[in-house]
C-alpha positions as CSV (number, residue, x, y, z in Angstrom):
1,M,-7.3,9.0,25.9
2,N,-10.5,6.4,26.5
3,L,-8.1,3.4,26.1
4,K,-11.0,0.8,27.0
5,E,-12.6,1.5,23.7
6,V,-9.6,1.8,21.8
7,F,-8.6,-2.0,22.9
8,N,-12.4,-3.2,22.6
9,V,-11.9,-2.3,18.7
10,I,-8.7,-3.6,18.8
11,G,-10.2,-6.8,19.8
12,H,-12.7,-7.1,17.0
13,L,-10.1,-6.5,14.5
14,L,-7.9,-9.4,16.0
15,I,-10.5,-11.9,16.3
16,L,-11.2,-11.0,12.2
17,L,-7.9,-11.4,11.7
18,A,-7.6,-15.0,13.6
19,F,-10.8,-16.3,11.4
20,I,-8.6,-14.5,8.4
21,L,-5.7,-16.9,9.3
22,L,-7.7,-19.9,8.2
23,I,-7.7,-19.2,4.5
24,P,-3.9,-19.7,3.9
25,L,-4.4,-22.5,6.4
26,G,-6.2,-24.2,4.7
27,V,-4.0,-23.6,1.2
28,S,-1.1,-25.2,3.9
29,L,-3.1,-28.1,4.5
30,Y,-3.8,-28.7,0.9
31,Y,-0.2,-28.7,-0.5
32,H,1.0,-30.3,2.9
33,Q,4.8,-29.2,2.2
34,P,7.1,-30.6,4.8
35,A,8.5,-28.5,7.7
36,S,12.3,-27.2,8.3
37,A,14.2,-28.9,10.7
38,G,13.5,-27.8,14.2
39,Y,10.3,-25.4,13.3
40,L,6.6,-26.1,12.9
41,G,5.0,-27.0,10.0
42,E,2.7,-24.3,7.8
43,Y,-0.4,-25.6,8.7
44,Q,0.7,-25.6,12.4
45,A,2.3,-22.2,12.2
46,F,-0.9,-20.5,10.8
47,G,-3.3,-22.7,13.3
48,L,-1.2,-21.5,16.6
49,T,-0.8,-17.7,15.1
50,A,-4.7,-17.9,15.1
51,L,-5.2,-19.4,18.3
52,L,-3.1,-16.9,19.6
53,A,-4.4,-14.0,17.8
54,G,-8.1,-15.0,18.5
55,A,-7.4,-15.4,22.3
56,T,-5.5,-11.9,22.6
57,G,-8.7,-10.5,20.7
58,F,-11.5,-12.1,22.7
59,G,-9.1,-11.6,26.0
60,F,-9.4,-7.6,24.9
61,W,-13.3,-7.6,23.8
62,K,-14.3,-9.9,26.8
63,F,-12.5,-7.5,29.9
64,F,-12.5,-4.0,28.4
65,P,-16.3,-2.7,28.1
66,Q,-17.6,-1.8,25.0
67,G,-18.4,2.0,24.6
68,I,-17.8,2.7,21.2
69,E,-20.1,5.1,20.0
70,S,-17.9,8.0,22.2
71,L,-15.0,7.4,20.6
72,R,-13.3,10.4,19.0
73,E,-11.2,11.7,16.6
74,R,-7.9,10.8,18.4
75,E,-9.1,7.3,19.7
76,G,-9.9,6.6,15.9
77,F,-6.3,7.4,15.0
78,I,-4.8,5.8,17.9
79,I,-6.5,2.6,16.8
80,V,-5.8,2.8,13.7
81,A,-2.4,3.0,14.6
82,F,-2.3,0.0,17.4
83,S,-3.8,-2.2,14.6
84,W,-1.5,-1.6,12.2
85,I,1.6,-2.1,14.6
86,L,-0.5,-5.4,15.7
87,L,-2.0,-7.1,13.4
88,P,1.5,-6.9,11.2
89,L,2.9,-8.7,14.9
90,F,0.8,-11.3,14.8
91,G,1.2,-11.5,10.6
92,A,4.7,-12.0,11.3
93,L,4.4,-15.5,13.2
94,P,3.9,-17.5,10.4
95,Y,7.3,-16.4,8.8
96,S,9.3,-17.0,11.9
97,L,7.6,-20.2,13.6
98,T,8.3,-22.4,9.8
99,G,11.8,-20.9,9.9
100,V,11.3,-19.2,6.6
101,C,12.4,-15.9,8.5
102,P,14.5,-17.1,11.8
103,E,15.3,-13.4,12.8
104,F,12.1,-11.9,14.2
105,T,13.2,-8.6,12.2
106,D,13.1,-10.4,9.2
107,A,10.1,-11.7,9.6
108,Y,8.3,-8.9,11.4
109,F,9.6,-6.6,8.3
110,E,8.0,-8.8,5.6
111,S,4.6,-8.7,7.3
112,V,4.6,-5.0,7.4
113,S,5.6,-4.8,4.1
114,G,3.0,-6.9,3.2
115,F,0.0,-5.3,5.3
116,T,1.2,-1.9,4.1
117,T,1.2,-3.0,0.4
118,T,5.0,-1.8,-0.1
119,G,6.1,-5.2,-1.7
120,A,9.9,-4.6,0.3
121,T,11.4,-8.0,0.5
122,V,13.7,-9.6,2.9
123,L,13.5,-13.2,1.1
124,T,16.2,-14.0,-0.8
125,H,15.3,-17.6,-2.0
126,L,11.2,-17.9,-2.7
127,A,11.6,-21.4,-4.5
128,D,12.4,-22.9,-1.4
129,V,9.3,-20.5,0.7
130,P,6.3,-23.1,1.5
131,R,2.8,-22.3,-0.8
132,G,1.2,-21.5,2.1
133,I,3.3,-18.7,3.0
134,L,3.8,-17.6,-0.4
135,F,-0.3,-17.2,-0.5
136,W,-0.4,-15.2,3.3
137,R,2.4,-13.3,2.0
138,S,0.3,-11.9,-0.7
139,M,-2.9,-11.9,1.1
140,T,-2.0,-9.6,3.4
141,Q,-1.3,-6.9,0.6
142,W,-4.8,-7.5,-0.8
143,L,-6.0,-6.9,3.4
144,G,-3.7,-4.0,3.6
145,G,-4.9,-2.3,0.1
146,M,-8.4,-1.4,1.2
147,G,-8.0,-2.0,4.7
148,I,-8.8,-4.7,7.5
149,I,-10.8,-1.8,9.6
150,L,-12.9,-1.0,6.2
151,L,-13.6,-4.8,5.6
152,Y,-14.7,-4.8,9.4
153,L,-16.9,-1.8,8.8
154,A,-18.3,-4.0,5.9
155,I,-18.7,-7.2,7.4
156,F,-19.8,-5.5,11.2
157,P,-21.4,-2.5,11.0
158,A,-21.6,-2.2,14.7
159,L,-18.9,0.8,15.2
160,G,-21.5,3.2,15.1
161,I,-20.5,7.1,14.9
162,G,-16.8,6.2,15.9
163,S,-16.6,4.3,12.5
164,F,-15.8,7.8,10.6
165,H,-12.7,8.0,12.5
166,L,-11.6,4.8,11.7
167,F,-12.1,5.1,8.1
168,R,-10.8,8.4,7.7
169,A,-7.7,7.5,9.6
170,E,-6.9,4.5,8.0
171,I,-8.1,5.7,4.3
172,P,-7.1,9.5,4.2
173,G,-9.0,10.7,0.9
174,G,-10.1,14.1,2.6
175,V,-13.4,15.3,0.8
176,T,-14.0,11.9,-0.7
177,V,-14.4,10.3,2.8
178,E,-16.0,13.3,3.8
179,R,-19.0,12.6,0.9
180,M,-19.0,9.3,2.0
181,Q,-19.9,10.0,5.5
182,P,-23.4,9.9,5.5
183,Q,-23.8,6.2,4.6
184,L,-20.2,5.1,5.3
185,V,-21.3,1.1,6.2
186,H,-23.0,1.1,2.8
187,S,-19.9,2.7,1.2
188,A,-17.7,0.0,3.0
189,K,-19.9,-2.5,1.9
190,V,-20.1,-1.4,-1.8
191,L,-16.1,-0.3,-1.6
192,W,-15.1,-4.1,-0.9
193,K,-17.7,-5.1,-3.0
194,T,-16.0,-3.4,-5.9
195,Y,-12.6,-4.7,-4.6
196,V,-13.4,-8.3,-4.7
197,I,-15.0,-8.1,-8.2
198,L,-12.1,-6.6,-9.6
199,S,-10.7,-9.4,-7.8
200,L,-12.1,-12.0,-9.2
201,V,-12.0,-10.8,-12.7
202,E,-8.3,-10.6,-12.8
203,A,-7.7,-14.0,-11.1
204,A,-10.4,-15.4,-13.9
205,L,-8.3,-13.3,-16.7
206,L,-4.6,-14.5,-15.2
207,W,-5.9,-17.9,-14.8
208,L,-7.1,-18.3,-18.3
209,G,-4.1,-16.8,-19.5
210,G,-2.0,-19.8,-18.4
211,M,-1.3,-19.4,-14.8
212,T,-2.2,-21.9,-12.0
213,L,-5.2,-21.0,-9.7
214,F,-2.5,-20.3,-6.9
215,D,-0.1,-18.2,-9.4
216,A,-3.3,-16.3,-10.3
217,L,-4.6,-15.5,-6.8
218,C,-1.3,-14.6,-5.6
219,H,-0.6,-12.1,-8.5
220,T,-4.1,-10.9,-8.1
221,F,-3.8,-9.7,-4.3
222,A,-0.1,-8.0,-4.9
223,T,-2.1,-6.0,-8.2
224,L,-5.4,-4.7,-7.1
225,S,-3.9,-3.9,-3.7
226,T,-0.7,-1.8,-5.6
227,G,1.5,-4.4,-3.4
228,G,3.8,-6.3,-5.7
229,F,4.8,-9.6,-3.9
230,S,5.5,-12.2,-6.2
231,P,6.5,-15.7,-5.9
232,Y,9.2,-15.1,-8.5
233,I,12.4,-13.9,-8.1
234,N,12.3,-12.8,-11.1
235,N,8.7,-11.5,-10.6
236,I,6.6,-11.1,-13.6
237,D,9.3,-11.5,-15.7
238,H,8.7,-15.1,-15.0
239,F,5.8,-16.2,-17.1
240,Q,7.2,-14.6,-20.6
241,S,3.6,-13.6,-21.1
242,L,2.4,-10.9,-23.1
243,Y,-1.2,-11.2,-22.6
244,L,-0.4,-11.7,-18.6
245,Q,1.7,-8.5,-18.9
246,M,-1.3,-6.7,-20.1
247,V,-3.9,-8.4,-18.0
248,I,-1.7,-6.9,-15.0
249,L,-0.8,-3.8,-16.1
250,V,-4.3,-2.7,-16.6
251,F,-5.5,-4.0,-13.1
252,M,-2.6,-1.7,-11.8
253,F,-3.8,1.1,-13.9
254,L,-7.5,0.3,-12.1
255,A,-5.9,0.2,-8.5
256,G,-4.4,3.5,-8.8
257,I,-8.0,5.1,-9.3
258,N,-10.0,6.6,-6.6
259,F,-12.4,3.2,-5.2
260,A,-15.0,6.1,-4.8
261,L,-14.7,6.7,-8.3
262,H,-15.6,2.8,-9.3
263,F,-18.1,3.0,-6.3
264,N,-19.8,6.1,-8.7
265,L,-19.1,4.1,-11.8
266,I,-21.6,1.3,-10.4
267,R,-24.0,3.6,-9.8
268,G,-24.0,5.0,-13.0
269,Y,-22.6,8.9,-12.1
270,F,-19.9,8.7,-15.4
271,Q,-20.0,12.3,-15.7
272,D,-18.6,12.4,-12.4
273,V,-16.0,9.9,-12.8
274,F,-14.9,10.9,-16.3
275,Q,-15.0,14.4,-15.6
276,N,-13.1,14.1,-12.7
277,P,-9.5,16.5,-12.2
278,E,-7.6,13.9,-10.3
279,L,-8.1,10.9,-12.9
280,R,-7.8,12.9,-15.6
281,F,-4.1,14.2,-14.2
282,Y,-3.1,10.6,-13.0
283,T,-4.2,9.0,-16.7
284,A,-2.6,12.0,-18.6
285,S,0.7,11.5,-16.3
286,V,0.8,7.9,-16.9
287,L,0.6,8.5,-20.6
288,F,3.1,11.0,-20.9
289,F,5.8,9.4,-18.9
290,I,5.5,6.2,-21.1
291,L,6.1,8.2,-24.0
292,L,8.9,9.4,-22.6
293,T,10.5,6.3,-21.1
294,A,9.8,4.8,-24.3
295,G,11.6,7.5,-26.3
296,W,15.1,7.5,-23.7
297,L,15.4,4.1,-23.9
298,S,15.0,3.8,-27.4
299,H,17.4,6.3,-27.5
300,A,19.8,4.2,-24.9
301,Y,19.1,0.8,-26.4
302,P,18.6,1.3,-30.6
303,D,19.2,-2.5,-31.3
304,Q,16.5,-3.1,-29.5
305,P,12.9,-3.5,-30.9
306,A,10.5,-0.6,-30.3
307,D,7.1,-2.3,-28.9
308,I,9.7,-4.4,-26.8
309,L,10.9,-1.2,-25.2
310,L,7.8,0.7,-25.5
311,R,6.1,-2.9,-23.2
312,K,9.1,-2.1,-20.7
313,A,8.0,1.3,-20.5
314,A,4.6,0.8,-19.8
315,F,5.0,-1.7,-17.7
316,T,7.5,-0.1,-15.2
317,V,5.8,3.5,-15.4
318,V,2.3,1.8,-14.2
319,S,3.9,-0.1,-11.7
320,L,6.1,2.9,-10.3
321,H,3.4,5.2,-10.6
322,T,0.8,3.3,-8.7
323,T,3.5,2.3,-6.4
324,T,2.6,-1.6,-7.2
325,G,6.3,-2.5,-7.9
326,F,5.8,-5.2,-10.3
327,T,8.7,-5.6,-12.9
328,V,9.9,-6.9,-16.2
329,D,13.1,-5.1,-16.6
330,D,15.5,-4.3,-14.4
331,F,15.3,-0.6,-14.1
332,N,18.7,-0.7,-12.1
333,L,20.2,-0.7,-15.3
334,W,18.5,1.8,-17.2
335,P,19.9,5.5,-17.8
336,T,20.6,7.3,-14.5
337,P,18.7,10.5,-15.7
338,L,15.4,7.7,-16.2
339,K,16.1,6.6,-13.1
340,V,15.7,10.1,-11.4
341,I,12.4,9.9,-12.9
342,L,11.3,6.5,-11.7
343,L,12.0,7.9,-8.3
344,G,9.9,10.8,-9.5
345,L,6.6,8.8,-10.3
346,M,7.2,6.9,-6.9
347,M,6.8,10.1,-5.0
348,M,3.8,11.2,-6.8
349,G,1.4,8.1,-6.8
350,A,-1.6,7.8,-7.8
351,C,-5.3,9.2,-7.0
352,S,-6.4,9.6,-3.3
353,G,-8.9,6.4,-2.2
354,S,-7.2,4.0,-4.3
355,T,-4.6,1.4,-2.9
356,S,-2.1,3.7,-4.0
357,G,1.0,4.8,-1.6
358,S,2.8,8.0,-1.5
359,I,1.9,11.5,-1.9
360,K,-1.2,10.8,-4.4
361,S,-1.7,13.0,-7.0
362,I,-4.4,15.4,-6.1
363,R,-2.1,17.0,-3.5
364,I,0.5,17.4,-6.4
365,I,-2.5,19.3,-8.3
366,I,-3.4,21.4,-5.4
367,L,0.8,21.7,-4.5
368,F,0.6,23.3,-8.4
369,R,-2.4,25.4,-8.1
370,M,-1.2,26.9,-5.1
371,I,2.0,28.1,-7.0
372,G,0.0,29.3,-9.5
373,L,-1.9,31.5,-7.2
374,E,1.0,33.0,-5.2
375,I,2.1,34.0,-8.8
376,K,-1.4,35.3,-9.8
377,K,-1.4,37.6,-6.7
378,L,1.9,38.6,-7.4
379,I,0.6,40.3,-10.6
380,H,-2.7,41.0,-8.8
381,P,-2.0,41.9,-5.0
382,Q,-5.8,43.3,-4.7
383,A,-7.5,40.3,-6.1
384,V,-9.5,37.9,-4.5
385,I,-8.6,34.4,-5.9
386,H,-9.8,31.2,-5.1
387,L,-7.5,28.0,-5.3
388,K,-10.5,25.7,-7.3
389,V,-9.7,21.8,-8.6
390,G,-12.5,20.9,-11.0
391,H,-14.5,24.1,-10.4
392,K,-14.6,23.4,-7.0
393,N,-13.2,25.5,-4.2
394,V,-10.1,24.0,-2.6
395,S,-10.5,24.8,1.7
396,P,-7.5,25.9,3.5
397,G,-7.6,22.9,4.9
398,H,-6.8,20.8,2.5
399,Q,-4.4,23.1,1.3
400,T,-2.7,22.8,4.4
401,N,-3.1,19.3,4.3
402,A,-1.5,19.0,0.7
403,V,1.6,21.0,2.0
404,T,2.2,18.8,5.2
405,V,1.7,15.9,3.9
406,T,4.7,17.2,1.0
407,A,6.5,18.1,3.8
408,L,6.8,15.4,6.2
409,F,7.4,12.9,3.3
410,T,10.6,15.3,2.4
411,A,11.8,15.5,5.8
412,V,11.1,11.6,7.0
413,G,12.9,10.7,4.0
414,G,15.6,13.3,4.3
415,L,16.4,11.9,7.9
416,S,16.1,8.2,7.2
417,F,18.5,8.9,4.0
418,V,20.9,10.5,6.4
419,L,20.3,7.9,9.0
420,L,21.0,4.9,6.7
421,T,23.9,6.2,5.2
422,F,25.2,6.3,8.9
423,M,24.9,2.5,9.1
424,G,27.2,1.9,5.9
425,L,25.0,1.6,3.3
426,D,26.0,4.0,-0.3
427,A,24.1,6.7,-1.5
428,E,21.8,5.1,-4.0
429,T,21.0,1.9,-1.6
430,A,20.0,4.5,1.0
431,G,18.0,6.7,-1.1
432,S,16.1,4.4,-3.3
433,A,15.4,1.7,0.1
434,T,13.9,5.3,1.7
435,F,11.8,6.1,-1.1
436,A,10.8,2.1,-1.6
437,T,9.7,1.7,1.7
438,L,8.3,5.4,2.9
439,F,6.3,5.6,-0.8
440,N,5.6,1.8,-0.4
441,T,6.4,1.1,-3.6
442,G,8.7,-1.9,-2.7
443,P,12.1,-2.5,-5.0
444,G,14.4,0.8,-5.0
445,M,17.7,0.8,-6.6
446,G,21.2,-0.4,-5.8
447,L,21.5,-3.1,-3.6
448,V,17.8,-2.8,-3.0
449,G,16.8,-2.7,-6.5
450,P,14.9,-5.4,-8.9
451,A,17.6,-7.8,-9.0
452,G,18.2,-7.6,-5.0
453,D,16.8,-7.3,-1.8
454,F,16.0,-5.6,1.4
455,S,18.1,-8.6,3.5
456,V,21.7,-6.6,2.5
457,I,20.1,-3.6,5.4
458,P,21.6,-4.0,8.8
459,A,19.0,-4.8,11.5
460,P,18.4,-1.1,12.9
461,G,18.0,-0.1,9.4
462,K,15.2,-2.0,9.3
463,W,13.0,-1.1,11.8
464,L,13.3,2.4,10.7
465,L,12.2,1.1,7.5
466,I,9.8,-0.4,9.0
467,L,8.6,2.9,10.8
468,D,8.9,4.5,7.0
469,M,6.5,1.7,5.6
470,L,4.0,2.6,8.5
471,M,4.0,6.2,8.6
472,G,3.4,6.6,5.0
473,R,1.2,4.1,4.7
474,L,-1.1,6.2,7.4
475,E,0.6,9.2,6.1
476,F,1.9,9.9,9.3
477,F,-0.4,11.3,11.6
478,S,-1.8,8.2,13.6
479,I,1.8,7.5,14.0
480,L,3.2,10.6,14.9
481,L,0.1,11.1,17.8
482,L,1.4,8.2,19.3
483,F,4.5,10.4,20.4
484,V,2.6,13.3,21.0
485,P,1.7,13.5,25.2
486,V,-1.9,15.8,25.0
487,A,-3.1,13.3,22.7
488,W,-3.4,10.7,25.8
489,R,-4.6,12.9,28.1
490,K,-8.6,12.2,28.8
């Protein structure tokens, strides 16, 4: 393991983070809210954090020689793992320094939840949280959604050959990433430009719909990143606006689409976009579960208007399918079979290459095709049958990846559930807390449902869920590689 190159790249990322922290610092200066007794003011906290991040990054960059061109794949995975552990560490400092989260465990939990676009929160009184912190809280989701390493590649395309390994480690996408390799830096710029343009359009639509500029930006950050943080405890229902809900619903759906398809759409490759099998599966799945959920709610609540139930069903299904986690209703009160369906949606996720978390639709397609293929082999044992998705053969490596990642989600989720029950949590809370963090969804059920928060989880449980959030966002391998001795050998 070439640790000099690892820390050199991390130094660059910390310097970039230091400059980014100046944005919430400016928001804090604008609102200039008083500091809590015994704690720093917002602008002081952000200024100190930026100074520490910049100094640490400069130290890494200065004292570790640059040799980025020699980065191998394992260094790429280690850099991603370290950066996703260290960046939230600095991101947690404003929460601690301002007293918003007096316990560092809570501050780090909130920061990791933001960067991983999970949206699980330990904050119980959002109305008392300063505006600068709320802005930073949402902004971390926006940065984590597309990935801060990809942002660095777009702004400073100096990582050379090794940049591909960083890209693939941070944004798992299989075939999609491999197709983008020849023009990786250009692709990084286009993806971030697309992300920014979509963000500006949504923010403008929300602002025109009656939100303040602050609220429009915060909710845009949380929507396009499929993160789900809102400055209000009752979430999107705070606004009681059908227009605002529909705008957010549309952009949640768009955020769940592979951003490589947005890239192709900009380039005019319409046929590639609309014939994409994963996009078709994702769209059909969303429509099916909206109708199923709306029908079930109509049966369970016959006294409520059908249009309101359809709206609640559509918003909730898209929100959980894309792992955003915004809510307009407390689905914790819905019938038990519907809650099981919603847990399934959390597990499924949207498209690969999107800002969504979870297993991803393409892997679900591959798994079903693999089952069908095995059945065909039983009927025709001598036949040579290739597994195809969209008229293209799926390589054995991608088949193995689909099975392995799904198995890891299942195994890690099961272990986390058992450990949380040992900590005294009831089965519903332990299970849904595991689902909500491992699949980067946000709100769960039971005590961590839409009307609750994760402050009820004991400190050891929060650290377990922090690990779940990181593993779910990076799809396990970058984190697991840290514990493999052979990866550290030269």
